[in-house]
NUTOR-286955 format. One record per residue (C-alpha): x, y, z; residue in three letters. Coordinates in steps of 0.05 Angstrom, whole numbers, plus 5000, padded with zeros to 4 digits. Example, Ala and Ser with C-alpha at 12.3 -4.5 7.8 and 13.67 -1.06 7.14 Angstrom:
// residues 2
524649105156ALA;527349795143SER;
END
This chain:
// residues 634
290284552214MET;286984942159LEU;290385172092MET;286285592043VAL;288585751973LYS;284786231929GLY;285686741877THR;280687321886PRO;283187731826TYR;279488271791GLU;281588561725ASN;279389291719VAL;282789481653ASN;278389771598ASP;275989171560LEU;272489551501GLY;268789031456ASP;273788511465LYS;272587881503GLU;276987641560ASP;278686901564ASP;280686921635SER;273187011660GLY;266387321645PRO;264688051649LEU;261388191715ILE;260688951717SER;262689511671GLU;269789431656ASN;270988861707VAL;272288171693THR;271787611745GLY;277587141736VAL;276086381742VAL;279186111797HIS;279285541852ASP;278185551923HIS;281784911951LEU;282484752026ILE;285884192065THR;284183962134PHE;289483682181ASP;285783122219LEU;290682902271ASP;286682312305MET;289082042373GLY;284081462379ILE;283581212449ASP;290881112457GLY;297881112424PRO;298180462392MET;297180332320ASN;292580932300ASN;291080712228SER;287480972164PHE;283180382142VAL;278480212089LYS;272579702094VAL;274379452028LYS;280879202060LYS;285279602017CYS;291879682057VAL;297480122030ALA;304579902033LYS;306680642040THR;304281302056GLU;304781481980LYS;300280911967ASP;295381222014ALA;294781821966GLN;287381791943ILE;283882111885LYS;276382071892LEU;271981841835SER;265382201819LEU;262481491802TYR;264681111864ASP;261781321931PRO;267181321985TYR;267281272061GLU;274181302096PHE;275381002165HIS;280881222213ILE;281280692264VAL;285180412323ASN;284879642314PRO;287079552384ASN;280579832412ARG;274179512391LYS;266779532407SER;263078942437ARG;261378742367SER;268878682350GLY;268979332306ASN;275079772313PRO;274080442346THR;275381012300GLY;272481622258TYR;269881602190ARG;270382162137ILE;264682252087ILE;267282672029PRO;263583262000GLY;264783891960GLY;270883581920ASN;274083941862ALA;280783861821VAL;284984461811SER;284084771743LEU;291584881735LEU;296184381704ASP;300883981752HIS;306984361726ASP;304385041734ASP;308085411789PRO;302085551834PRO;299784831828GLN;306984561848ILE;305884911914ARG;298584751916GLY;299783991899ALA;295883811961PHE;289583891917SER;291983331868ASN;288682801916ASN;282982851967GLN;285982402019ILE;292982412048TRP;296782012101VAL;303082252132THR;307282132193ARG;306882602254TYR;311883152245ASN;310983782282ARG;314484182227SER;309783892174GLU;303584342185GLN;302484762125PHE;300284352064ALA;302384902017GLY;308485102051GLY;309585572110VAL;309586172066LEU;304585892006ALA;305886481958TYR;313386421964GLN;313785701964SER;316885281907HIS;313584651928GLY;319484351962ASP;316184322032ASP;309084142022THR;304283572031LEU;306183221964GLN;313383231986VAL;311882962056TRP;307682392027SER;312882191971ASP;318582192025ARG;316181532051TYR;315581141987GLU;321380772012THR;322780582085ASN;323481232127GLY;324381342198PRO;318780862214TYR;317880122189GLN;310880082155LEU;306679452160ARG;306579012098THR;299979112062ALA;295778732015HIS;290078921971TRP;283178541970ASP;277778611919GLN;271278851948GLY;264579171927ARG;265079851897PRO;260380181954TRP;265279962010ALA;271280331991LYS;275780612043ALA;283080552049HIS;288180322106LYS;295280522119ALA;297780282188SER;304180482220ALA;308280072267LEU;313780282319GLY;320780292298ALA;327680282323THR;328080952353ASP;321880772399ASN;318081402378LYS;310681352380ARG;307781322308PRO;301981822296ARG;297781942233ASN;295982652217PRO;290682472163ASP;288883042114ARG;282683142071HIS;282083642014VAL;275883951988LEU;274284581946GLY;270184851890PHE;271185211824HIS;268985921819HIS;266486181756ILE;264486891774PRO;257387181760CYS;254587861766GLN;251487711835GLU;259087601860ASP;260788321851TYR;262188741890PRO;261988291948VAL;261387511936MET;255787161975PRO;257686562020THR;258985921988VAL;259385312029ALA;263584662014ALA;263684122071SER;265383432089PHE;263183002150GLU;267282722205LEU;263382232246LYS;264781722301PRO;265080992278ALA;263780472331ASN;265180902388PHE;258180782414PHE;254480142425GLU;248580462396SER;245581102367ASN;247181632425PRO;241682042401ILE;236581542439PHE;240481652502GLU;235482022546LYS;240482182598ASP;242182882575ILE;245483122644PRO;241083712660VAL;234783262649CYS;236882692689ARG;234582892757PRO;228083182729PHE;226382512693ALA;228282112754SER;223782532800SER;217782362753TRP;219381622765ASP;219481692837ASP;213081492871PRO;215081782941CYS;210082272966PRO;215082752995VAL;219782772936LYS;222783432922LEU;224883662853ASN;229584242857LEU;232684132788SER;228184552746ALA;229085332738GLY;222085482755ALA;218585922808TYR;213985572858ARG;209485822912THR;209585632986GLU;204885062966GLU;209584842913GLY;205085022855LYS;206885422791PRO;204886172801LEU;200686532751VAL;201687282763LEU;195587682780GLU;197388192725VAL;198087642676VAL;191087422689ARG;188588162683LYS;192188232619ALA;189287602590GLU;181987762613GLN;183088462580GLN;185388072512LEU;179487612516ALA;174588202521ASN;177588542466ASP;173988352403LEU;179088692356SER;184188202377CYS;185387622328ASP;189586972319LYS;192587152252GLY;199987042234TYR;204887572259LEU;210387812213SER;216687472214ILE;219987912264ASP;213687892312GLY;208988382344LEU;211889082331ALA;209589402398ASP;212688782433PHE;219288882400ASN;219589642416LYS;217489552489LEU;222288972500SER;228289382475ALA;226289952519LYS;225889472578LEU;232989232573ILE;236089852545LEU;232290392585GLY;227890972570ASP;234091452552ASP;237990972510SER;241491322453HIS;242490692414ALA;234390672408VAL;233891432395ASP;239191352338GLU;235290762307ASN;241090322311ARG;237489762348VAL;234489142315VAL;229688762359THR;225488142335ILE;220687712375GLN;223786972387CYS;221586352423LEU;223786542491SER;231286532515GLY;232785922481THR;230386132414GLY;232986842421SER;239886522433LEU;239286052373ARG;236986592326VAL;242787022346GLY;247686422341ALA;244986252271GLU;245886962247PHE;252887022277LEU;254886362244ALA;252986622176LYS;255687322181HIS;260587432237HIS;268087382217GLN;270086992281GLN;266586322292ARG;268786162365VAL;264386302422VAL;266886352494PHE;262086192552VAL;263186162628PRO;265885592662ASN;260485372687PRO;254785632647THR;247385452633TRP;247584722609GLY;244084922540ASN;248985452519HIS;254484982489PRO;248884602452PHE;245985202419ILE;251985522395PHE;255384862374THR;249184652334LEU;248985332299ALA;255885132273GLY;260285552321LEU;266285282363SER;265285352439VAL;270785502488GLU;270585672560TYR;272886242606PHE;274086162679ARG;268286432720TYR;267186012784TYR;272685922835ASP;270685252875PRO;275485402931GLN;272286062949THR;265485912918ARG;265486562888GLY;267386942823LEU;274586752793ASP;274987472766PHE;282387492754GLU;281986812717GLY;275987112681MET;279787742659LEU;285787322637GLU;282086852594ASP;278087382560LEU;284687792550GLY;287487162513ALA;281487082469ALA;282287192391PRO;279887852367PRO;272787842345GLY;270987232387ALA;263787222414ILE;263187252489VAL;256787002525VAL;255287402588LEU;249387302634GLN;247088012650SER;244487802722CYS;242987242770ALA;248186782735HIS;245486062721ASN;247785602754PRO;252785952805THR;248286522826GLY;254786952825ILE;254487632792ASP;260488122782PRO;259988772819THR;259089412777LEU;266289572783GLU;268188872761GLN;263188952703TRP;266689602679GLU;273389232675LYS;270288672638ILE;267389192589ARG;274289502581GLN;277788872562ILE;272088622516VAL;272289252478ARG;279889312478SER;280488592449LYS;274988732398GLY;270588182427LEU;263188142414LEU;258488102473PRO;252387672472PHE;248387772535PHE;243387242563ASP;238187652597ASN;233787102628ALA;232587372697TYR;231488112693GLN;228288332761GLY;229987662793PHE;236787842818ALA;235188502859SER;227688552848GLY;229089162807ASN;228589162732LEU;232989762721ASP;238589532768SER;238788842738ASP;239989152671ALA;245889602690GLN;250989102658SER;247989092592VAL;246789842588ARG;253989982608MET;255889602545PHE;250789972502VAL;252790672527ALA;259790592498ASP;257190592426GLY;259489892410GLY;256089262381GLU;252688732425CYS;246988232425LEU;241788112477ILE;237287502485ALA;231187662529GLN;226287192560SER;219687332599PHE;218886622621ALA;221786772692LYS;220087502707ASN;212787432683MET;211786712693GLY;210486552622LEU;214085912617TYR;209785572568GLY;208386172524GLU;215586162497ARG;216086912492ILE;222887242483GLY;226387742438ALA;233087832408LEU;236188542407THR;242188712365ILE;245389372380VAL;249189632317CYS;254190182306THR;249590582258SER;242590602227GLN;244790332161ASP;248089742194VAL;241689602230ALA;237589612173ARG;242089112138LYS;242588672199ILE;234988652205HIS;233988372137SER;239187832145GLN;236087612215VAL;229587532183LEU;232587082133LEU;234986652188VAL;227886652225VAL;223986522160ARG;226385762149PRO;226585652222MET;219285802247TYR;216986372200LEU;212186692251SER;212386722326PRO;206586582374PRO;202087172383ILE;198687012453HIS;204987102499GLY;207387712458ALA;200088032470SER;200487882542ILE;207288232553VAL;205288832506THR;199188932542THR;202788962614ILE;208489412587LEU;204089882552LYS;199290002612ASN;202490392669SER;197890112722ASP;199289402700MET;206689522695TYR;206789792763LYS;202789162786ASP;207988742753TRP;213989072787THR;210388982854ILE;209288242841GLU;216588152811LEU;219288492876LYS;215587972919GLY;218287372882MET;225587642887ALA;224287782960ASP;221287082975ARG;227686772941ILE;232287182986ILE;227986943045SER;228886223024MET;236286303019ARG;236686563089GLN;232386023115GLN;236385483085LEU;242985783110TYR;240285823178GLU;237685123179ALA;244584833154ILE;247885253208GLN;242984983260ALA;244884283245ARG;252184403251GLY;253584203180THR;261484213167PRO;264084753123GLY;262485503108ASP;255585573077TRP;255386313073SER;255586272999HIS;248386102998ILE;246286793021ILE;251687142980LYS;249186862914GLN;243587192878ILE;237686982834GLY;233686342826MET;239785872838PHE;244885652888SER;251285302871PHE;251684882933THR;258484582926GLY;255583852934LEU;258883352886ASN;255482852843GLU;256282282893LYS;252782682945GLN;247282892899VAL;245882192879ARG;245481962948TRP;240482512967MET;236382282909ALA;236481552934LYS;235781663010GLU;231982313016TYR;228382352946HIS;231183042933ILE;233083162862TYR;238283712841ILE;242983762781THR;249183342786TYR;253583962791ASP;250184162854GLY;245584692833ARG;239284822871ILE;233185222847SER;232285632910ILE;225585912873ALA;222585182880SER;223785202957LEU;218485363010SER;218785453086SER;215784743090LYS;221584393047THR;227384783074VAL;228284313133PRO;227683703089GLN;233283953044LEU;237684193104ALA;237083503133ASP;239183173065ALA;244983643054ILE;247483523126HIS;247282773120ALA;250482793051ALA;256383253073VAL;257282843137THR;256882153112ARG;260082293039LEU;265282793055ALA;
END
């Protein structure tokens, strides 16, 4: 629960030569009023069960009442506060919980008896503990500017100075070292047998003394605190190598079996199981090697200009009005992952809505990318495990319930991991609901050309959204369709509503890139640019790309026929109905692990298979393993 209190007032009276005590002059005849920004966070911790959730300090400082747990931080004493469940302990005997590491603290400039401060009394202390009460949600009152302070956090906390509806544990105070300060207030069950729960609140903020740079629009100011696990893990979880998508890949490396088969990675392989280097890529590299004008100097922050122009043209089309109207921003990034991350960082800094909706399921890296950028990740329905097809109605329902301005991640074609794409008619309905709800589409365009074998056909979903004149973001990758996995070459394209907006966004995106990697690599961008600029090379590329897509379709058909020939229980037609590099088989984790142990075949634990890594030689091996897993481990 978030409560924000601020006073963004501007005085536009003619000041003349007189000084105004309320704040400094920030523009002609405009005074910036000195004020506070104070925020309270409601941290309702349900820690591993219902019993005795508590608010604890390492210093063994236990409050008798919730009023005693009102804590005013000192600038001279470092604090850390632990919220623990004493009934759940680690192997070392430490209670499981969370820790709050304060930061960005400020005390209101107002006196305690000032009317605004009476309703804003939550800022008098930085730590509060109250009992769970559904009606006690807004720290400054439900209607903050109409509140008289009679239904606020200060009142709720003071209410339990004496015994209230729940009996509190007798507490004691122990002396301890100053650096180990934290506080505890534990609640016990009472006569009405209701379960005690402790919504703990932390207050932070900052004083705002305006300056000229704050006018007419104030730049972003950040204040934060940290909420971290305390004794949830037996050791630092960062050293756990078992990231789900990486486990099968890592296990295959350790397997000495000569006939092992790794189908977990999204990489195209030849009939011989080798990585494919396209002939057109070799030609482009040879041409670059013979061109003595080519150098290895730094690129500008936004990358190779011709690459950016040609990348935008490839996804948006030759006749894109957005390109003609100069309302498109394209910058070179580090393949698809880098393009998504730069876009996510930009949105985290400048977009009004900080929630991102991704398909369920989606590429395993999507949640990490957006979460680490500081955005909140939610899911919308996409895959129906019963039909092994698209849950279109569920998708529309979830998108329709998303808050206005929310970011929606859409895969333009060859959905990873399911291989299920909406039809053009379904895409149109998706577009309508996205636009009507004011959502912001962010396309992940990693497989253009790999779905149908045709670059323009695979871009239709994106072009549909661009044609309506609205905003969208597009992350492009040339790892798959040009086989440039190790070159890390991609692009972020942002389609804006006007040329002026595009100009401003371009400058802000560069500020994201500059401290991240400053200058992108030149070699991969030069390869892509050479191919896209040369009509003969471009034609050769489309032919090779169509050949890869056709071989993937052939592998699907062969696998389906092999499973059918073995009489494997179930309907396996979804394998040939799906599209792109992957097939979402429907195998469960138990079956997947069994296949790795007994058949030395490695796929992701959600049952995703890289069809692009199969060959005519390995299809029978996989079909045998699937048949055995399904019949033995139903």
